[in-house]
ZAVOKOL-745914 format. One record per residue (C-alpha): x negated, y, z negated. Coordinates in steps of 0.25 Angstrom, whole numbers, padded with zeros to 4 digits, always signed. Each point is the difference from the previous one (the first is absolute). Example, Ala and Ser with C-alpha at 12.3 -4.5 7.8 and 13.67 -1.06 7.14 Angstrom:
BEGIN
-0049-0018-0031;-0006+0014+0002;
This chain:
BEGIN
+0053-0015-0113;-0014+0006+0003;-0003+0014-0004;-0002+0004+0014;+0014-0005+0004;+0006+0008-0010;-0007+0013+0003;+0003-0004+0015;+0015-0002-0004;+0001+0013-0007;-0006+0007+0011;+0009-0006+0011;+0012+0003-0009;-0003+0014-0002;-0003+0003+0015;+0014-0008+0002;+0007+0009-0010;-0006+0013+0007;+0005-0006+0013;+0014-0003-0005;+0002+0013-0007;-0006+0009+0013;+0010+0005+0010;-0002-0007+0014;-0007+0008+0011;+0001-0011+0010;+0003-0016+0000;-0001-0010+0011;+0005-0015+0000;-0004-0011+0010;+0001-0014+0003;-0010-0008+0008;-0001-0013+0006;-0013-0007+0003;-0004-0012+0007;-0014-0006+0001;-0008-0013+0004;-0013+0002-0006;+0000+0001-0015;-0009-0006-0009;+0002-0008-0014;+0013-0009+0004;+0007-0001+0012;-0005+0009+0012;+0014+0004+0003;+0008+0010-0009;+0012+0008+0001;+0001+0012-0008;+0011+0010-0004;-0005+0013-0007;+0008+0010-0006;-0006+0014-0003;+0003+0012-0007;-0008+0013-0001;+0003+0013-0006;-0006+0013-0003;+0004+0007-0012;-0004+0013-0007;-0009-0005-0010;-0004-0014+0007;+0001-0009+0011;+0004-0015+0000;-0001-0012+0009;+0007-0012-0001;+0001-0014+0008;+0005-0014-0001;-0005-0011+0009;+0009-0012+0002;-0009-0011+0009;+0003-0013+0005;-0010-0009+0005;-0001-0012+0010;+0003-0010-0012;+0013+0008-0004;-0007+0005-0013;+0004+0013-0003;-0008+0011-0008;+0004+0013-0006;-0011+0011-0002;+0004+0015-0005;-0009+0013-0003;+0006+0012-0006;-0011+0012+0001;+0004+0013-0007;-0010+0013+0000;+0001+0012-0009;-0005+0013+0005;-0009+0007-0009;+0000+0012+0009;+0016+0001+0000;+0000-0003-0015;-0011+0011-0004;+0005+0010+0010;-0014+0001+0004;-0006-0002+0015;-0010-0011+0000;-0002-0001+0015;-0015+0001+0004;-0005-0004+0014;+0009-0012+0005;+0007-0002-0013;+0013+0006-0001;+0004-0005-0015;-0006-0009-0011;+0010-0011-0006;+0001-0010-0011;+0001-0013+0009;+0007-0012-0005;+0005-0014+0006;+0007-0011-0005;-0003-0013+0009;+0011-0012-0002;+0000-0014+0006;+0012-0009-0003;+0002-0014+0004;-0009-0007+0010;-0014+0005+0004;-0013-0007+0002;-0001-0003-0014;+0014-0002-0002;+0002+0010-0011;+0006+0012-0004;-0010+0012-0004;+0001+0015-0004;-0012+0009+0003;-0001+0015-0005;-0009+0009+0007;-0003+0014-0006;-0009+0011+0005;-0001+0013+0008;+0005+0003+0013;-0002+0012+0011;+0008+0004+0010;-0007+0005+0012;+0002+0010+0012;-0006-0006+0012;+0003+0005+0014;+0010-0008+0008;+0004-0008-0012;+0015-0002-0004;-0006-0003-0014;-0014-0005-0006;-0002-0005-0014;-0011-0007-0007;+0002-0006-0014;-0011-0005-0010;+0005-0010-0010;-0004-0009-0012;+0009-0013+0003;+0004-0007-0014;+0002-0014+0008;+0010-0010-0007;-0007-0013+0007;-0014+0004+0002;-0010+0009-0006;+0002+0014+0001;-0007+0009+0012;+0000+0013+0007;+0008+0003+0012;+0000+0011+0011;+0013+0002+0008;+0000+0009+0012;+0013+0003+0008;+0002+0009+0011;+0010+0002+0013;-0003+0006+0014;+0011+0003+0009;-0004+0002+0015;+0007+0001+0013;-0002-0006+0013;+0008+0008+0011;+0014+0002-0006;-0002-0013-0009;-0001+0001-0015;-0011-0010-0007;-0004+0000-0015;-0013-0008-0005;+0001-0002-0015;-0008-0008-0010;-0005-0004-0013;-0014-0005-0004;-0002-0007-0013;-0015-0002-0005;-0002-0007-0014;-0013-0004-0006;-0005-0014-0003;+0000-0006-0014;-0004-0014-0006;+0013-0007+0004;+0002+0007+0014;-0006+0006+0012;+0001+0014+0005;+0012+0003+0009;+0003+0008+0012;+0013+0002+0005;+0002+0009+0012;+0015-0002+0005;+0004+0010+0011;+0013+0002+0008;+0001+0005+0014;+0014+0005+0003;+0009+0005+0012;+0011+0008-0004;+0011-0006+0008;+0011+0006-0007;+0000+0014+0006;+0005-0007+0013;+0012-0005-0008;+0003+0014-0007;-0009+0011-0005;+0002-0005-0015;-0001-0014+0002;-0014-0005-0006;-0003-0014+0006;-0014-0004+0003;-0006-0012+0007;-0014-0004+0000;-0011-0007-0007;-0007-0002-0014;-0013-0004+0000;-0007-0006-0012;-0015-0001-0003;-0001-0006-0014;-0014-0005-0004;-0002-0009-0013;+0015-0002+0001;+0007-0001-0015;-0015+0001-0004;-0004-0013+0006;-0014+0001+0005;+0000-0002+0015;+0014-0001+0003;+0002+0012+0011;+0014+0002+0006;+0001+0007+0013;+0015+0001+0004;+0008+0007+0010;+0015+0000-0003;+0012+0004+0008;+0007+0012-0007;+0014+0007+0000;+0002+0011-0010;+0013+0008-0003;+0001+0012-0008;+0013+0004-0007;
């Protein structure tokens, strides 16, 4: 294992340890079903089931998801990410807020692919760096992370990840627009990637009961140089159903 992977693994393990030891402030678990017909690399049609878990703890936050995907050839792929972040403000007891920045965090992510993918291989990537929790008007949350990526199958690169959520209403109906944007640098063996995936969801659950969290809507995926393959650009709109437990 490369030194950068060892460092990244230690950072990830440390953040995960703080996460496990911290009292839970809030947590959320959801399941999402997606179907789209304009995917790039492999067949155009894909069905995806996504399980997501997010939590805020005393000294950290954590996000985890796993995608199980089935394409038009009945080939399956499983992809997962675990992303714990350690709050430097909460650990130190100091107020690190400044302007739109609410907090500064040690940011880590483990990316794992199991089984079939475009290279028909398994990989583990480890990302580590600094994150910022932002206070931006009208957002439910907003974050930006800057990483060094210790990649398993390709040359190491750098990545920026932005996440945000914007709730809004039209009349009495409730909607949520949330998204992530990943941008990574080009290296000798792969092109620079930009993946902006956004979801636009209507809360139909409130018409069932006040506590039912059921959303329907669409997911829009804009992925330039997908998988680092220069000139392979994806623009897909998928039907979406999401339920929060």
